[in-house]
PDB file of N, H, CA, C and O in Angstrom:
ATOM      1  N   MET A   1     -15.241  42.829  18.437  1.00  0.00           N
ATOM      2  CA  MET A   1     -15.392  41.590  17.718  1.00  0.00           C
ATOM      3  C   MET A   1     -15.812  40.506  18.703  1.00  0.00           C
ATOM      4  O   MET A   1     -14.966  39.980  19.427  1.00  0.00           O
ATOM      5  N   PRO A   2     -17.078  40.165  18.749  1.00  0.00           N
ATOM      6  CA  PRO A   2     -17.525  39.084  19.622  1.00  0.00           C
ATOM      7  C   PRO A   2     -16.963  37.739  19.163  1.00  0.00           C
ATOM      8  O   PRO A   2     -16.918  37.442  17.970  1.00  0.00           O
ATOM      9  N   THR A   3     -16.541  36.944  20.127  1.00  0.00           N
ATOM     10  H   THR A   3     -16.578  37.186  21.097  1.00  0.00           H
ATOM     11  CA  THR A   3     -16.071  35.587  19.852  1.00  0.00           C
ATOM     12  C   THR A   3     -16.861  34.622  20.721  1.00  0.00           C
ATOM     13  O   THR A   3     -16.904  34.768  21.942  1.00  0.00           O
ATOM     14  N   LEU A   4     -17.480  33.645  20.093  1.00  0.00           N
ATOM     15  H   LEU A   4     -17.445  33.527  19.100  1.00  0.00           H
ATOM     16  CA  LEU A   4     -18.247  32.635  20.802  1.00  0.00           C
ATOM     17  C   LEU A   4     -17.470  31.328  20.760  1.00  0.00           C
ATOM     18  O   LEU A   4     -16.976  30.920  19.709  1.00  0.00           O
ATOM     19  N   ARG A   5     -17.369  30.685  21.899  1.00  0.00           N
ATOM     20  H   ARG A   5     -17.770  31.017  22.753  1.00  0.00           H
ATOM     21  CA  ARG A   5     -16.698  29.384  22.002  1.00  0.00           C
ATOM     22  C   ARG A   5     -17.766  28.350  22.333  1.00  0.00           C
ATOM     23  O   ARG A   5     -18.476  28.471  23.332  1.00  0.00           O
ATOM     24  N   VAL A   6     -17.870  27.336  21.486  1.00  0.00           N
ATOM     25  H   VAL A   6     -17.294  27.238  20.675  1.00  0.00           H
ATOM     26  CA  VAL A   6     -18.878  26.292  21.669  1.00  0.00           C
ATOM     27  C   VAL A   6     -18.166  24.958  21.833  1.00  0.00           C
ATOM     28  O   VAL A   6     -17.439  24.521  20.942  1.00  0.00           O
ATOM     29  N   GLU A   7     -18.376  24.317  22.968  1.00  0.00           N
ATOM     30  H   GLU A   7     -18.967  24.672  23.693  1.00  0.00           H
ATOM     31  CA  GLU A   7     -17.824  22.984  23.214  1.00  0.00           C
ATOM     32  C   GLU A   7     -18.989  22.009  23.210  1.00  0.00           C
ATOM     33  O   GLU A   7     -20.002  22.230  23.874  1.00  0.00           O
ATOM     34  N   MET A   8     -18.836  20.931  22.456  1.00  0.00           N
ATOM     35  H   MET A   8     -18.013  20.752  21.916  1.00  0.00           H
ATOM     36  CA  MET A   8     -19.915  19.952  22.346  1.00  0.00           C
ATOM     37  C   MET A   8     -19.317  18.579  22.089  1.00  0.00           C
ATOM     38  O   MET A   8     -18.184  18.447  21.626  1.00  0.00           O
ATOM     39  N   LEU A   9     -20.101  17.572  22.398  1.00  0.00           N
ATOM     40  H   LEU A   9     -21.022  17.679  22.774  1.00  0.00           H
ATOM     41  CA  LEU A   9     -19.658  16.208  22.112  1.00  0.00           C
ATOM     42  C   LEU A   9     -19.491  16.043  20.611  1.00  0.00           C
ATOM     43  O   LEU A   9     -20.282  16.563  19.824  1.00  0.00           O
ATOM     44  N   GLU A  10     -18.456  15.316  20.226  1.00  0.00           N
ATOM     45  H   GLU A  10     -17.813  14.894  20.866  1.00  0.00           H
ATOM     46  CA  GLU A  10     -18.204  15.083  18.807  1.00  0.00           C
ATOM     47  C   GLU A  10     -19.346  14.297  18.180  1.00  0.00           C
ATOM     48  O   GLU A  10     -20.098  13.603  18.863  1.00  0.00           O
ATOM     49  N   GLY A  11     -19.454  14.423  16.868  1.00  0.00           N
ATOM     50  H   GLY A  11     -18.842  14.987  16.313  1.00  0.00           H
ATOM     51  CA  GLY A  11     -20.439  13.611  16.155  1.00  0.00           C
ATOM     52  C   GLY A  11     -21.425  14.410  15.318  1.00  0.00           C
ATOM     53  O   GLY A  11     -22.231  13.818  14.601  1.00  0.00           O
ATOM     54  N   ARG A  12     -21.387  15.738  15.386  1.00  0.00           N
ATOM     55  H   ARG A  12     -20.732  16.219  15.969  1.00  0.00           H
ATOM     56  CA  ARG A  12     -22.295  16.532  14.554  1.00  0.00           C
ATOM     57  C   ARG A  12     -21.764  16.592  13.133  1.00  0.00           C
ATOM     58  O   ARG A  12     -20.553  16.583  12.910  1.00  0.00           O
ATOM     59  N   SER A  13     -22.671  16.654  12.182  1.00  0.00           N
ATOM     60  H   SER A  13     -23.654  16.661  12.363  1.00  0.00           H
ATOM     61  CA  SER A  13     -22.290  16.722  10.770  1.00  0.00           C
ATOM     62  C   SER A  13     -21.836  18.141  10.419  1.00  0.00           C
ATOM     63  O   SER A  13     -22.156  19.094  11.129  1.00  0.00           O
ATOM     64  N   PRO A  14     -21.093  18.272   9.322  1.00  0.00           N
ATOM     65  CA  PRO A  14     -20.724  19.618   8.871  1.00  0.00           C
ATOM     66  C   PRO A  14     -21.948  20.507   8.618  1.00  0.00           C
ATOM     67  O   PRO A  14     -21.911  21.711   8.873  1.00  0.00           O
ATOM     68  N   GLU A  15     -23.028  19.903   8.116  1.00  0.00           N
ATOM     69  H   GLU A  15     -23.058  18.925   7.910  1.00  0.00           H
ATOM     70  CA  GLU A  15     -24.251  20.670   7.867  1.00  0.00           C
ATOM     71  C   GLU A  15     -24.837  21.209   9.169  1.00  0.00           C
ATOM     72  O   GLU A  15     -25.266  22.361   9.225  1.00  0.00           O
ATOM     73  N   GLN A  16     -24.859  20.386  10.213  1.00  0.00           N
ATOM     74  H   GLN A  16     -24.510  19.450  10.168  1.00  0.00           H
ATOM     75  CA  GLN A  16     -25.360  20.837  11.516  1.00  0.00           C
ATOM     76  C   GLN A  16     -24.496  21.964  12.069  1.00  0.00           C
ATOM     77  O   GLN A  16     -25.009  22.939  12.618  1.00  0.00           O
ATOM     78  N   LYS A  17     -23.193  21.825  11.921  1.00  0.00           N
ATOM     79  H   LYS A  17     -22.776  21.034  11.475  1.00  0.00           H
ATOM     80  CA  LYS A  17     -22.284  22.857  12.410  1.00  0.00           C
ATOM     81  C   LYS A  17     -22.485  24.169  11.649  1.00  0.00           C
ATOM     82  O   LYS A  17     -22.465  25.246  12.245  1.00  0.00           O
ATOM     83  N   GLN A  18     -22.680  24.076  10.327  1.00  0.00           N
ATOM     84  H   GLN A  18     -22.696  23.202   9.843  1.00  0.00           H
ATOM     85  CA  GLN A  18     -22.918  25.277   9.533  1.00  0.00           C
ATOM     86  C   GLN A  18     -24.190  25.989   9.974  1.00  0.00           C
ATOM     87  O   GLN A  18     -24.207  27.214  10.098  1.00  0.00           O
ATOM     88  N   LYS A  19     -25.252  25.228  10.212  1.00  0.00           N
ATOM     89  H   LYS A  19     -25.238  24.233  10.112  1.00  0.00           H
ATOM     90  CA  LYS A  19     -26.507  25.827  10.684  1.00  0.00           C
ATOM     91  C   LYS A  19     -26.319  26.485  12.050  1.00  0.00           C
ATOM     92  O   LYS A  19     -26.857  27.561  12.308  1.00  0.00           O
ATOM     93  N   LEU A  20     -25.553  25.830  12.918  1.00  0.00           N
ATOM     94  H   LEU A  20     -25.115  24.956  12.708  1.00  0.00           H
ATOM     95  CA  LEU A  20     -25.304  26.369  14.249  1.00  0.00           C
ATOM     96  C   LEU A  20     -24.546  27.687  14.174  1.00  0.00           C
ATOM     97  O   LEU A  20     -24.950  28.665  14.803  1.00  0.00           O
ATOM     98  N   VAL A  21     -23.447  27.730  13.409  1.00  0.00           N
ATOM     99  H   VAL A  21     -23.119  26.935  12.899  1.00  0.00           H
ATOM    100  CA  VAL A  21     -22.663  28.967  13.359  1.00  0.00           C
ATOM    101  C   VAL A  21     -23.451  30.092  12.698  1.00  0.00           C
ATOM    102  O   VAL A  21     -23.302  31.254  13.077  1.00  0.00           O
ATOM    103  N   ALA A  22     -24.281  29.764  11.720  1.00  0.00           N
ATOM    104  H   ALA A  22     -24.402  28.820  11.413  1.00  0.00           H
ATOM    105  CA  ALA A  22     -25.117  30.791  11.093  1.00  0.00           C
ATOM    106  C   ALA A  22     -26.130  31.346  12.090  1.00  0.00           C
ATOM    107  O   ALA A  22     -26.328  32.558  12.164  1.00  0.00           O
ATOM    108  N   ALA A  23     -26.770  30.464  12.859  1.00  0.00           N
ATOM    109  H   ALA A  23     -26.609  29.479  12.799  1.00  0.00           H
ATOM    110  CA  ALA A  23     -27.762  30.907  13.842  1.00  0.00           C
ATOM    111  C   ALA A  23     -27.119  31.711  14.969  1.00  0.00           C
ATOM    112  O   ALA A  23     -27.668  32.725  15.400  1.00  0.00           O
ATOM    113  N   LEU A  24     -25.966  31.264  15.445  1.00  0.00           N
ATOM    114  H   LEU A  24     -25.521  30.440  15.096  1.00  0.00           H
ATOM    115  CA  LEU A  24     -25.278  32.004  16.512  1.00  0.00           C
ATOM    116  C   LEU A  24     -24.825  33.378  16.027  1.00  0.00           C
ATOM    117  O   LEU A  24     -24.953  34.373  16.740  1.00  0.00           O
ATOM    118  N   THR A  25     -24.296  33.417  14.813  1.00  0.00           N
ATOM    119  H   THR A  25     -24.192  32.608  14.234  1.00  0.00           H
ATOM    120  CA  THR A  25     -23.866  34.701  14.254  1.00  0.00           C
ATOM    121  C   THR A  25     -25.050  35.653  14.145  1.00  0.00           C
ATOM    122  O   THR A  25     -24.943  36.821  14.518  1.00  0.00           O
ATOM    123  N   GLN A  26     -26.168  35.168  13.641  1.00  0.00           N
ATOM    124  H   GLN A  26     -26.256  34.219  13.338  1.00  0.00           H
ATOM    125  CA  GLN A  26     -27.359  36.016  13.503  1.00  0.00           C
ATOM    126  C   GLN A  26     -27.859  36.495  14.859  1.00  0.00           C
ATOM    127  O   GLN A  26     -28.301  37.637  14.990  1.00  0.00           O
ATOM    128  N   ALA A  27     -27.792  35.633  15.867  1.00  0.00           N
ATOM    129  H   ALA A  27     -27.433  34.706  15.761  1.00  0.00           H
ATOM    130  CA  ALA A  27     -28.222  36.027  17.213  1.00  0.00           C
ATOM    131  C   ALA A  27     -27.354  37.163  17.752  1.00  0.00           C
ATOM    132  O   ALA A  27     -27.868  38.081  18.391  1.00  0.00           O
ATOM    133  N   VAL A  28     -26.055  37.112  17.504  1.00  0.00           N
ATOM    134  H   VAL A  28     -25.637  36.366  16.985  1.00  0.00           H
ATOM    135  CA  VAL A  28     -25.162  38.187  17.950  1.00  0.00           C
ATOM    136  C   VAL A  28     -25.462  39.469  17.184  1.00  0.00           C
ATOM    137  O   VAL A  28     -25.489  40.550  17.771  1.00  0.00           O
ATOM    138  N   VAL A  29     -25.685  39.356  15.886  1.00  0.00           N
ATOM    139  H   VAL A  29     -25.662  38.477  15.409  1.00  0.00           H
ATOM    140  CA  VAL A  29     -26.022  40.528  15.073  1.00  0.00           C
ATOM    141  C   VAL A  29     -27.308  41.172  15.593  1.00  0.00           C
ATOM    142  O   VAL A  29     -27.369  42.389  15.770  1.00  0.00           O
ATOM    143  N   ASP A  30     -28.334  40.353  15.838  1.00  0.00           N
ATOM    144  H   ASP A  30     -28.284  39.365  15.695  1.00  0.00           H
ATOM    145  CA  ASP A  30     -29.625  40.866  16.301  1.00  0.00           C
ATOM    146  C   ASP A  30     -29.555  41.450  17.702  1.00  0.00           C
ATOM    147  O   ASP A  30     -30.207  42.454  17.991  1.00  0.00           O
ATOM    148  N   THR A  31     -28.773  40.834  18.568  1.00  0.00           N
ATOM    149  H   THR A  31     -28.244  40.019  18.334  1.00  0.00           H
ATOM    150  CA  THR A  31     -28.730  41.232  19.973  1.00  0.00           C
ATOM    151  C   THR A  31     -27.752  42.360  20.244  1.00  0.00           C
ATOM    152  O   THR A  31     -28.064  43.288  20.990  1.00  0.00           O
ATOM    153  N   LEU A  32     -26.577  42.287  19.648  1.00  0.00           N
ATOM    154  H   LEU A  32     -26.323  41.532  19.042  1.00  0.00           H
ATOM    155  CA  LEU A  32     -25.523  43.258  19.945  1.00  0.00           C
ATOM    156  C   LEU A  32     -25.337  44.311  18.865  1.00  0.00           C
ATOM    157  O   LEU A  32     -24.637  45.303  19.071  1.00  0.00           O
ATOM    158  N   GLY A  33     -25.964  44.096  17.714  1.00  0.00           N
ATOM    159  H   GLY A  33     -26.533  43.290  17.547  1.00  0.00           H
ATOM    160  CA  GLY A  33     -25.805  45.042  16.619  1.00  0.00           C
ATOM    161  C   GLY A  33     -24.468  44.928  15.909  1.00  0.00           C
ATOM    162  O   GLY A  33     -24.052  45.856  15.214  1.00  0.00           O
ATOM    163  N   SER A  34     -23.797  43.811  16.076  1.00  0.00           N
ATOM    164  H   SER A  34     -24.135  43.057  16.640  1.00  0.00           H
ATOM    165  CA  SER A  34     -22.508  43.589  15.415  1.00  0.00           C
ATOM    166  C   SER A  34     -22.715  43.327  13.931  1.00  0.00           C
ATOM    167  O   SER A  34     -23.800  42.932  13.504  1.00  0.00           O
ATOM    168  N   LYS A  35     -21.674  43.549  13.157  1.00  0.00           N
ATOM    169  H   LYS A  35     -20.792  43.870  13.503  1.00  0.00           H
ATOM    170  CA  LYS A  35     -21.700  43.154  11.754  1.00  0.00           C
ATOM    171  C   LYS A  35     -21.311  41.674  11.683  1.00  0.00           C
ATOM    172  O   LYS A  35     -20.420  41.238  12.412  1.00  0.00           O
ATOM    173  N   PRO A  36     -21.961  40.907  10.824  1.00  0.00           N
ATOM    174  CA  PRO A  36     -21.672  39.471  10.758  1.00  0.00           C
ATOM    175  C   PRO A  36     -20.196  39.155  10.557  1.00  0.00           C
ATOM    176  O   PRO A  36     -19.686  38.177  11.104  1.00  0.00           O
ATOM    177  N   GLU A  37     -19.516  39.973   9.781  1.00  0.00           N
ATOM    178  H   GLU A  37     -19.930  40.768   9.337  1.00  0.00           H
ATOM    179  CA  GLU A  37     -18.108  39.693   9.487  1.00  0.00           C
ATOM    180  C   GLU A  37     -17.188  39.912  10.681  1.00  0.00           C
ATOM    181  O   GLU A  37     -15.999  39.600  10.612  1.00  0.00           O
ATOM    182  N   THR A  38     -17.725  40.444  11.771  1.00  0.00           N
ATOM    183  H   THR A  38     -18.691  40.697  11.827  1.00  0.00           H
ATOM    184  CA  THR A  38     -16.905  40.639  12.978  1.00  0.00           C
ATOM    185  C   THR A  38     -17.140  39.559  14.030  1.00  0.00           C
ATOM    186  O   THR A  38     -16.485  39.553  15.072  1.00  0.00           O
ATOM    187  N   VAL A  39     -18.070  38.648  13.762  1.00  0.00           N
ATOM    188  H   VAL A  39     -18.602  38.653  12.916  1.00  0.00           H
ATOM    189  CA  VAL A  39     -18.426  37.611  14.738  1.00  0.00           C
ATOM    190  C   VAL A  39     -17.627  36.341  14.452  1.00  0.00           C
ATOM    191  O   VAL A  39     -17.702  35.782  13.359  1.00  0.00           O
ATOM    192  N   ASP A  40     -16.870  35.900  15.438  1.00  0.00           N
ATOM    193  H   ASP A  40     -16.809  36.355  16.327  1.00  0.00           H
ATOM    194  CA  ASP A  40     -16.130  34.638  15.329  1.00  0.00           C
ATOM    195  C   ASP A  40     -16.831  33.580  16.170  1.00  0.00           C
ATOM    196  O   ASP A  40     -17.262  33.845  17.293  1.00  0.00           O
ATOM    197  N   VAL A  41     -16.939  32.380  15.613  1.00  0.00           N
ATOM    198  H   VAL A  41     -16.589  32.164  14.702  1.00  0.00           H
ATOM    199  CA  VAL A  41     -17.493  31.235  16.342  1.00  0.00           C
ATOM    200  C   VAL A  41     -16.449  30.123  16.287  1.00  0.00           C
ATOM    201  O   VAL A  41     -16.041  29.696  15.207  1.00  0.00           O
ATOM    202  N   LEU A  42     -16.026  29.663  17.456  1.00  0.00           N
ATOM    203  H   LEU A  42     -16.358  30.011  18.333  1.00  0.00           H
ATOM    204  CA  LEU A  42     -15.048  28.592  17.551  1.00  0.00           C
ATOM    205  C   LEU A  42     -15.758  27.327  18.021  1.00  0.00           C
ATOM    206  O   LEU A  42     -16.418  27.328  19.060  1.00  0.00           O
ATOM    207  N   LEU A  43     -15.622  26.260  17.262  1.00  0.00           N
ATOM    208  H   LEU A  43     -15.086  26.259  16.417  1.00  0.00           H
ATOM    209  CA  LEU A  43     -16.258  24.991  17.612  1.00  0.00           C
ATOM    210  C   LEU A  43     -15.203  24.014  18.102  1.00  0.00           C
ATOM    211  O   LEU A  43     -14.155  23.845  17.478  1.00  0.00           O
ATOM    212  N   PHE A  44     -15.491  23.378  19.218  1.00  0.00           N
ATOM    213  H   PHE A  44     -16.343  23.516  19.725  1.00  0.00           H
ATOM    214  CA  PHE A  44     -14.592  22.389  19.794  1.00  0.00           C
ATOM    215  C   PHE A  44     -15.352  21.082  19.968  1.00  0.00           C
ATOM    216  O   PHE A  44     -16.280  20.996  20.773  1.00  0.00           O
ATOM    217  N   ASP A  45     -14.954  20.066  19.209  1.00  0.00           N
ATOM    218  H   ASP A  45     -14.201  20.136  18.555  1.00  0.00           H
ATOM    219  CA  ASP A  45     -15.539  18.731  19.338  1.00  0.00           C
ATOM    220  C   ASP A  45     -14.777  17.983  20.423  1.00  0.00           C
ATOM    221  O   ASP A  45     -13.564  17.796  20.329  1.00  0.00           O
ATOM    222  N   VAL A  46     -15.489  17.565  21.437  1.00  0.00           N
ATOM    223  H   VAL A  46     -16.474  17.717  21.514  1.00  0.00           H
ATOM    224  CA  VAL A  46     -14.872  16.879  22.570  1.00  0.00           C
ATOM    225  C   VAL A  46     -15.217  15.389  22.484  1.00  0.00           C
ATOM    226  O   VAL A  46     -16.392  15.038  22.377  1.00  0.00           O
ATOM    227  N   PRO A  47     -14.222  14.517  22.530  1.00  0.00           N
ATOM    228  CA  PRO A  47     -14.510  13.082  22.520  1.00  0.00           C
ATOM    229  C   PRO A  47     -15.352  12.689  23.743  1.00  0.00           C
ATOM    230  O   PRO A  47     -15.213  13.275  24.817  1.00  0.00           O
ATOM    231  N   ARG A  48     -16.210  11.710  23.568  1.00  0.00           N
ATOM    232  H   ARG A  48     -16.323  11.233  22.696  1.00  0.00           H
ATOM    233  CA  ARG A  48     -17.071  11.251  24.666  1.00  0.00           C
ATOM    234  C   ARG A  48     -16.256  10.762  25.858  1.00  0.00           C
ATOM    235  O   ARG A  48     -16.726  10.798  26.995  1.00  0.00           O
ATOM    236  N   SER A  49     -15.041  10.309  25.597  1.00  0.00           N
ATOM    237  H   SER A  49     -14.659  10.280  24.673  1.00  0.00           H
ATOM    238  CA  SER A  49     -14.187   9.830  26.686  1.00  0.00           C
ATOM    239  C   SER A  49     -13.555  10.974  27.477  1.00  0.00           C
ATOM    240  O   SER A  49     -12.890  10.732  28.485  1.00  0.00           O
ATOM    241  N   HIS A  50     -13.751  12.202  27.040  1.00  0.00           N
ATOM    242  H   HIS A  50     -14.291  12.399  26.221  1.00  0.00           H
ATOM    243  CA  HIS A  50     -13.194  13.369  27.726  1.00  0.00           C
ATOM    244  C   HIS A  50     -14.267  14.251  28.351  1.00  0.00           C
ATOM    245  O   HIS A  50     -13.978  15.373  28.766  1.00  0.00           O
ATOM    246  N   TRP A  51     -15.504  13.756  28.423  1.00  0.00           N
ATOM    247  H   TRP A  51     -15.738  12.844  28.085  1.00  0.00           H
ATOM    248  CA  TRP A  51     -16.616  14.558  28.940  1.00  0.00           C
ATOM    249  C   TRP A  51     -17.423  13.683  29.888  1.00  0.00           C
ATOM    250  O   TRP A  51     -17.760  12.543  29.566  1.00  0.00           O
ATOM    251  N   SER A  52     -17.727  14.227  31.052  1.00  0.00           N
ATOM    252  H   SER A  52     -17.453  15.153  31.313  1.00  0.00           H
ATOM    253  CA  SER A  52     -18.572  13.464  31.979  1.00  0.00           C
ATOM    254  C   SER A  52     -19.690  14.348  32.507  1.00  0.00           C
ATOM    255  O   SER A  52     -19.565  15.570  32.584  1.00  0.00           O
ATOM    256  N   THR A  53     -20.770  13.700  32.861  1.00  0.00           N
ATOM    257  H   THR A  53     -20.872  12.708  32.799  1.00  0.00           H
ATOM    258  CA  THR A  53     -21.903  14.362  33.509  1.00  0.00           C
ATOM    259  C   THR A  53     -22.296  13.472  34.676  1.00  0.00           C
ATOM    260  O   THR A  53     -22.484  12.267  34.513  1.00  0.00           O
ATOM    261  N   GLY A  54     -22.415  14.060  35.832  1.00  0.00           N
ATOM    262  H   GLY A  54     -22.262  15.039  35.965  1.00  0.00           H
ATOM    263  CA  GLY A  54     -22.792  13.284  37.005  1.00  0.00           C
ATOM    264  C   GLY A  54     -21.758  12.248  37.398  1.00  0.00           C
ATOM    265  O   GLY A  54     -22.096  11.228  38.000  1.00  0.00           O
ATOM    266  N   GLY A  55     -20.499  12.498  37.065  1.00  0.00           N
ATOM    267  H   GLY A  55     -20.224  13.327  36.577  1.00  0.00           H
ATOM    268  CA  GLY A  55     -19.434  11.584  37.433  1.00  0.00           C
ATOM    269  C   GLY A  55     -19.279  10.376  36.530  1.00  0.00           C
ATOM    270  O   GLY A  55     -18.515   9.460  36.835  1.00  0.00           O
ATOM    271  N   VAL A  56     -20.015  10.372  35.399  1.00  0.00           N
ATOM    272  H   VAL A  56     -20.636  11.116  35.151  1.00  0.00           H
ATOM    273  CA  VAL A  56     -19.934   9.255  34.475  1.00  0.00           C
ATOM    274  C   VAL A  56     -19.500   9.778  33.098  1.00  0.00           C
ATOM    275  O   VAL A  56     -20.093  10.711  32.556  1.00  0.00           O
ATOM    276  N   LEU A  57     -18.459   9.157  32.554  1.00  0.00           N
ATOM    277  H   LEU A  57     -17.978   8.399  32.994  1.00  0.00           H
ATOM    278  CA  LEU A  57     -18.014   9.546  31.221  1.00  0.00           C
ATOM    279  C   LEU A  57     -19.095   9.203  30.187  1.00  0.00           C
ATOM    280  O   LEU A  57     -19.760   8.172  30.287  1.00  0.00           O
ATOM    281  N   TRP A  58     -19.254  10.071  29.210  1.00  0.00           N
ATOM    282  H   TRP A  58     -18.714  10.909  29.128  1.00  0.00           H
ATOM    283  CA  TRP A  58     -20.242   9.827  28.164  1.00  0.00           C
ATOM    284  C   TRP A  58     -19.900   8.579  27.369  1.00  0.00           C
ATOM    285  O   TRP A  58     -20.792   7.933  26.820  1.00  0.00           O
ATOM    286  N   SER A  59     -18.626   8.232  27.301  1.00  0.00           N
ATOM    287  H   SER A  59     -17.901   8.757  27.747  1.00  0.00           H
ATOM    288  CA  SER A  59     -18.230   7.020  26.591  1.00  0.00           C
ATOM    289  C   SER A  59     -18.704   5.755  27.295  1.00  0.00           C
ATOM    290  O   SER A  59     -18.748   4.685  26.689  1.00  0.00           O
ATOM    291  N   GLU A  60     -19.063   5.873  28.582  1.00  0.00           N
ATOM    292  H   GLU A  60     -19.027   6.743  29.074  1.00  0.00           H
ATOM    293  CA  GLU A  60     -19.538   4.728  29.350  1.00  0.00           C
ATOM    294  C   GLU A  60     -21.048   4.638  29.429  1.00  0.00           C
ATOM    295  O   GLU A  60     -21.587   3.641  29.909  1.00  0.00           O
ATOM    296  N   LYS A  61     -21.738   5.671  28.962  1.00  0.00           N
ATOM    297  H   LYS A  61     -21.300   6.481  28.572  1.00  0.00           H
ATOM    298  CA  LYS A  61     -23.199   5.667  29.002  1.00  0.00           C
ATOM    299  C   LYS A  61     -23.741   4.814  27.870  1.00  0.00           C
ATOM    300  O   LYS A  61     -23.149   4.728  26.794  1.00  0.00           O
ATOM    301  N   LYS A  62     -24.869   4.191  28.129  1.00  0.00           N
ATOM    302  H   LYS A  62     -25.351   4.261  29.003  1.00  0.00           H
ATOM    303  CA  LYS A  62     -25.495   3.334  27.119  1.00  0.00           C
ATOM    304  C   LYS A  62     -26.687   3.989  26.516  1.00  0.00           C
ATOM    305  O   LYS A  62     -27.336   3.408  25.646  1.00  0.00           O
TER     306      LYS A  62
END
């Protein structure tokens, strides 16, 4: 049972998340030959104040 963990900045719509999990599931099915019902996708929305790139928090970027 493949499990994919996706961490991303918060703010995506439910529709965007649905498209993402469908595409990721299909990619696993196509690549690994798994059955769709065995693929788990875990989504983690991270607040901008908890994520930094280059030493700068995303909440501080303009």
